[in-house]
C-alpha positions as CSV (number, residue, x, y, z in Angstrom):
1,X,-63.7,-8.3,143.3
2,X,-65.1,-6.3,146.5
3,X,-62.8,-8.3,149.3
4,X,-60.8,-9.9,147.7
5,X,-57.3,-9.8,149.3
6,X,-55.0,-6.9,147.3
7,X,-52.2,-8.8,145.4
8,X,-49.2,-7.0,143.9
9,X,-48.6,-8.4,140.8
10,X,-47.4,-5.5,139.0
11,X,-44.5,-4.8,141.9
12,X,-43.6,-8.7,141.9
13,X,-43.3,-8.8,137.7
14,X,-41.1,-5.5,138.9
15,X,-39.0,-7.3,141.4
16,X,-38.1,-10.0,139.7
17,X,-37.3,-8.1,136.0
18,X,-33.7,-8.6,136.6
19,X,-33.9,-12.4,137.2
20,X,-35.2,-12.5,133.5
21,X,-32.6,-10.5,132.2
22,X,-29.9,-12.5,133.6
23,X,-31.4,-15.6,133.0
24,X,-31.6,-14.1,129.3
25,X,-27.7,-13.2,129.6
26,X,-26.4,-16.4,131.0
27,X,-28.0,-18.5,128.3
28,X,-26.3,-16.2,125.6
29,X,-23.4,-16.2,127.2
30,X,-22.9,-19.5,127.8
31,X,-23.1,-20.5,124.2
32,X,-27.1,-22.2,124.8
33,X,-28.8,-20.6,121.5
34,X,-25.6,-21.1,119.6
35,X,-25.2,-24.9,120.1
36,X,-28.8,-25.4,119.3
37,X,-28.1,-23.8,116.3
38,X,-24.9,-25.3,115.2
39,X,-26.5,-28.8,116.0
40,X,-29.0,-28.7,113.6
41,X,-31.4,-31.0,116.0
42,X,-32.8,-30.7,119.3
43,X,-30.6,-31.4,121.8
44,X,-31.1,-33.0,125.7
45,X,-30.0,-31.6,128.6
46,X,-27.3,-33.9,129.3
47,X,-25.9,-33.4,125.5
48,X,-26.2,-29.6,126.1
49,X,-24.8,-29.5,129.8
50,X,-21.9,-31.9,127.9
51,X,-21.1,-29.3,125.5
52,X,-21.6,-26.5,127.4
53,X,-19.2,-27.4,130.3
54,X,-22.1,-27.1,132.6
55,X,-23.7,-29.1,135.7
56,X,-26.7,-30.9,134.3
57,X,-29.0,-29.8,137.1
58,X,-28.2,-26.1,136.4
59,X,-28.5,-26.4,132.7
60,X,-32.0,-27.9,133.2
61,X,-33.0,-25.1,135.4
62,X,-31.2,-22.3,133.1
63,X,-33.1,-24.7,129.9
64,X,-37.0,-25.0,131.7
65,X,-36.7,-21.1,132.5
66,X,-36.0,-20.5,128.8
67,X,-38.8,-22.4,127.4
68,X,-41.0,-20.3,130.1
69,X,-39.6,-17.0,128.5
70,X,-40.4,-18.6,125.1
71,X,-36.8,-18.4,124.3
72,X,-36.6,-21.9,123.6
73,X,-39.2,-25.2,122.4
74,X,-39.1,-28.1,125.0
75,X,-40.4,-31.8,123.2
76,X,-40.6,-35.0,125.3
77,X,-39.8,-38.6,123.1
78,X,-41.6,-41.2,124.1
79,X,-38.8,-42.6,126.7
80,X,-39.6,-39.4,128.2
81,X,-36.0,-37.2,127.4
82,X,-36.5,-33.6,126.6
83,X,-35.3,-32.2,123.9
84,X,-34.1,-28.9,123.3
85,X,-34.0,-26.5,120.4
86,X,-34.5,-22.7,119.7
87,X,-37.7,-20.8,119.1
88,X,-37.9,-18.6,115.6
89,X,-37.5,-15.6,117.7
90,X,-34.1,-17.1,119.3
91,X,-32.7,-18.4,116.1
92,X,-33.3,-15.2,114.5
93,X,-32.2,-12.7,117.0
94,X,-29.8,-14.8,119.6
95,X,-27.5,-16.7,117.4
96,X,-24.3,-14.9,116.2
97,X,-24.2,-15.5,112.5
98,X,-27.7,-14.1,112.2
99,X,-27.7,-10.6,110.5
100,X,-29.8,-9.1,112.9
101,X,-28.6,-10.7,116.3
102,X,-28.7,-9.4,119.1
103,X,-25.8,-11.4,121.0
104,X,-23.4,-8.7,121.4
105,X,-26.2,-5.9,122.8
106,X,-27.2,-8.3,125.1
107,X,-23.4,-9.0,126.3
108,X,-22.7,-5.6,126.3
109,X,-25.7,-4.9,128.7
110,X,-25.1,-8.1,130.6
111,X,-20.9,-6.9,131.1
112,X,-20.9,-3.2,131.1
113,X,-24.7,-1.6,131.4
114,X,-25.7,-4.3,134.4
115,X,-22.5,-3.2,136.5
116,X,-23.2,0.6,136.1
117,X,-27.0,-0.1,137.4
118,X,-25.8,-1.6,140.2
119,X,-24.8,2.0,140.7
120,X,-28.1,3.9,139.9
121,X,-28.6,4.9,143.3
122,X,-25.4,7.0,143.5
123,X,-26.0,8.1,139.9
124,X,-29.9,9.9,141.8
125,X,-28.3,11.2,144.3
126,X,-25.0,13.1,142.5
127,X,-26.3,13.3,139.0
128,X,-23.6,12.1,137.3
129,X,-22.3,9.1,136.0
130,X,-20.7,5.8,138.0
131,X,-17.5,4.4,136.0
132,X,-15.2,5.1,138.6
133,X,-17.7,3.2,140.9
134,X,-18.2,0.6,138.7
135,X,-14.9,-0.1,136.7
136,X,-12.1,2.1,138.6
137,X,-11.9,4.4,135.7
138,X,-12.2,8.3,135.7
139,X,-15.0,9.8,133.1
140,X,-13.7,13.2,132.9
141,X,-13.3,12.1,128.9
142,X,-16.6,10.5,128.8
143,X,-15.3,8.2,125.3
144,X,-12.1,7.3,127.1
145,X,-14.0,5.8,130.3
146,X,-16.0,4.0,127.2
147,X,-13.1,2.8,125.3
148,X,-11.1,2.0,128.7
149,X,-9.5,-1.0,126.4
150,X,-9.1,-2.6,123.2
151,X,-11.8,-5.2,124.1
152,X,-14.4,-2.9,125.5
153,X,-14.0,-0.9,122.3
154,X,-14.8,-3.3,120.3
155,X,-17.7,-4.4,122.4
156,X,-19.4,-1.5,122.2
157,X,-18.7,-1.1,118.6
158,X,-20.5,-4.7,118.1
159,X,-23.6,-3.2,120.5
160,X,-24.2,-0.4,118.0
161,X,-23.5,-3.0,114.8
162,X,-26.4,-5.5,115.5
163,X,-28.8,-2.1,117.1
164,X,-28.6,-0.3,113.7
165,X,-28.5,-3.7,112.0
166,X,-32.1,-4.0,113.3
167,X,-33.1,-0.6,113.7
168,X,-31.1,1.3,111.2
169,X,-33.4,1.4,107.8
170,X,-36.0,2.9,109.5
171,X,-34.2,5.7,110.4
172,X,-32.4,6.2,107.6
173,X,-35.4,6.2,105.5
174,X,-38.1,7.7,107.8
175,X,-37.4,10.5,105.4
176,X,-36.7,11.0,101.8
177,X,-32.8,11.2,102.3
178,X,-32.0,10.9,98.2
179,X,-31.2,14.5,97.7
180,X,-28.0,14.5,99.8
181,X,-25.6,12.8,98.2
182,X,-22.8,13.2,100.6
183,X,-23.6,12.5,103.9
184,X,-21.5,12.3,106.9
185,X,-22.0,10.2,109.8
186,X,-20.6,11.8,112.6
187,X,-19.3,8.9,115.5
188,X,-20.3,6.6,113.0
189,X,-18.8,3.9,115.0
190,X,-18.7,-0.1,113.7
191,X,-20.6,1.6,110.3
192,X,-23.6,-0.5,110.0
193,X,-25.6,2.8,109.8
194,X,-24.0,4.2,107.0
195,X,-24.4,0.6,105.3
196,X,-28.4,1.0,105.7
197,X,-27.6,4.5,104.2
198,X,-26.1,3.6,100.6
199,X,-28.7,0.4,100.8
200,X,-31.0,2.5,100.7
201,X,-29.8,5.6,98.5
202,X,-27.4,4.2,96.0
203,X,-26.6,7.5,94.9
204,X,-25.1,8.7,98.0
205,X,-21.6,8.3,99.8
206,X,-21.1,8.3,103.5
207,X,-18.0,9.5,105.2
208,X,-17.4,7.6,108.9
209,X,-16.3,10.8,111.3
210,X,-14.9,9.0,114.4
211,X,-12.0,9.0,116.8
212,X,-9.3,7.2,115.2
213,X,-8.5,4.3,116.9
214,X,-12.6,3.6,116.3
215,X,-11.9,3.9,112.5
216,X,-8.8,1.4,112.4
217,X,-10.9,-1.0,114.3
218,X,-13.8,-0.5,112.1
219,X,-11.7,-0.6,108.5
220,X,-10.3,-4.3,110.8
221,X,-13.6,-6.2,111.6
222,X,-16.5,-4.0,110.3
223,X,-16.5,-2.5,106.8
224,X,-14.7,-4.0,104.6
225,X,-13.0,-2.3,101.1
226,X,-15.9,-3.3,99.0
227,X,-17.4,-1.4,100.4
228,X,-16.6,1.5,98.4
229,X,-19.0,4.1,99.4
230,X,-18.4,4.2,102.6
231,X,-14.9,6.4,103.4
232,X,-13.3,6.9,106.6
233,X,-12.1,10.3,108.3
234,X,-10.3,10.7,111.7
235,X,-10.9,13.0,114.0
236,X,-12.7,14.1,117.2
237,X,-15.8,16.0,116.9
238,X,-15.9,18.7,119.1
239,X,-12.2,19.5,118.4
240,X,-11.1,18.7,114.7
241,X,-12.7,20.3,111.6
242,X,-15.7,18.4,110.0
243,X,-15.7,17.1,106.5
244,X,-17.9,19.0,104.2
245,X,-21.4,17.3,103.6
246,X,-25.0,17.9,102.8
247,X,-26.1,15.8,105.3
248,X,-24.3,15.1,108.5
249,X,-26.0,12.2,110.8
250,X,-25.6,12.5,114.8
251,X,-27.6,9.1,115.9
252,X,-27.2,8.1,119.4
253,X,-25.1,10.7,119.9
254,X,-27.0,14.1,121.2
255,X,-27.8,11.9,124.3
256,X,-24.2,11.5,125.7
257,X,-24.0,14.8,126.3
258,X,-25.3,17.9,127.9
259,X,-27.5,20.5,126.3
260,X,-24.4,23.0,126.2
261,X,-22.5,20.4,124.5
262,X,-25.4,19.4,122.2
263,X,-25.3,23.1,120.9
264,X,-21.6,23.4,120.3
265,X,-21.8,20.1,118.2
266,X,-24.7,21.3,116.3
267,X,-23.4,25.1,115.9
268,X,-20.5,23.3,114.6
269,X,-22.6,20.7,112.3
270,X,-24.5,24.1,110.6
271,X,-20.8,26.0,109.9
272,X,-19.9,23.2,108.3
273,X,-23.3,22.1,106.3
274,X,-23.7,23.1,103.1
275,X,-26.3,25.9,102.0
276,X,-29.9,23.7,101.9
277,X,-27.8,20.5,103.2
278,X,-29.3,19.2,106.7
279,X,-28.8,17.1,110.0
280,X,-30.5,14.0,110.3
281,X,-30.8,13.5,114.3
282,X,-31.4,9.7,115.7
283,X,-32.8,9.2,119.1
284,X,-35.3,7.4,121.6
285,X,-37.8,10.2,122.1
286,X,-39.7,10.9,124.9
287,X,-43.4,11.8,125.4
288,X,-44.0,15.9,125.6
289,X,-45.6,15.2,128.5
290,X,-43.3,13.1,130.4
291,X,-45.4,9.8,130.5
292,X,-43.3,7.7,128.7
293,X,-42.0,6.0,126.9
294,X,-41.3,3.7,129.3
295,X,-38.2,2.4,127.4
296,X,-36.7,6.2,127.0
297,X,-37.5,6.9,130.4
298,X,-35.1,4.0,131.1
299,X,-32.4,4.8,128.4
300,X,-32.5,7.9,130.5
301,X,-31.7,6.5,133.3
302,X,-28.8,4.6,131.7
303,X,-27.6,8.1,130.1
304,X,-27.0,9.1,133.8
305,X,-25.4,5.9,135.0
306,X,-23.6,5.8,131.5
307,X,-22.7,9.4,130.2
308,X,-23.2,13.0,130.9
309,X,-26.6,13.3,128.9
310,X,-29.7,12.2,128.9
311,X,-32.8,11.2,126.9
312,X,-34.8,14.0,125.7
313,X,-38.5,15.3,123.9
314,X,-38.6,16.6,120.4
315,X,-39.2,19.8,121.3
316,X,-35.9,19.7,123.7
317,X,-34.1,18.6,120.3
318,X,-35.7,21.5,118.3
319,X,-34.7,23.8,120.7
320,X,-31.0,22.7,120.3
321,X,-31.1,22.5,116.6
322,X,-32.6,26.1,116.6
323,X,-30.3,27.8,119.2
324,X,-27.5,26.4,116.6
325,X,-29.0,28.0,113.5
326,X,-31.0,24.9,112.0
327,X,-34.8,25.8,111.1
328,X,-37.6,23.8,109.2
329,X,-37.5,21.0,111.8
330,X,-39.0,17.6,110.9
331,X,-40.3,14.8,113.3
332,X,-41.1,11.3,112.3
333,X,-42.2,8.6,115.1
334,X,-41.4,5.2,114.0
335,X,-43.3,3.5,116.8
336,X,-40.0,1.6,117.5
337,X,-37.2,2.2,119.9
338,X,-35.6,5.2,117.7
339,X,-37.0,8.2,115.9
340,X,-35.7,10.9,113.7
341,X,-35.5,14.7,113.6
342,X,-34.6,15.8,110.0
343,X,-33.2,20.1,110.4
344,X,-32.4,21.9,107.4
345,X,-29.9,24.8,106.9
């Protein structure tokens, strides 16, 4: 309205964005949603504070913020005592036992990504990742930095597991992959995407190709011997020979690397790929005019602070695929976080 004092609503919301994130992170890490799930009934502030080992005052403030964020319900009994319970969204996505739990993804965001983002200014100035400042580790070998301890590697694998449990089926069914009977998931990590593949395509088998320590951890914690159509191959996809396959999957892999390294890997896949075979890229695609989507733009900043790579447009991936020898590039936007690109040899 004319004459109305300007009010920077959006800017204030953006300033407070990290407060929202840390409230979610804190509630997850302290076990709020897990405790409410396990109790199988609403709990009061005093009950939750006691079970979590937290102060009643701090717990009450946290719970009320979660209610405003629509992560918790609050109901008052006839005596005026407030009882808290999980919303349906929190039950589905924030409790560890849920098959679509994002708990581990949130934990990784809080304990690793958030610390890297403290040095975003330096990343923008220097144009490189910030592992050395954030964790005191040299990032010359990217995955030595990412997997700087067994605990950190398992945390990253849990992150990937939770992402593909939610987004995996969308990307493996973006195209009809049933003609590809022998599939190789390069950098397949925890095996969650491989599980989505064999579920969607019962006639196919998937080989997970990853670093030896990742393979061992995946076999110990994520993929059981009962998953008979999933096998493993140890190696470094830049240095070692790739298994022959009809289709290679690169899910959230190329965004870690420079254009030069990406073409190097794609060319290697092209030469290993059987005639008529192909490669499926799964990435978060930027719009061609650079106007968004915001999530992909923020992910690209995260690639700056954490890796050597970036998020790209569909045309960028087409260019990289063509440079490696692939033709007949098809793009499928899922309308969700991750999109799919299929290229044939």
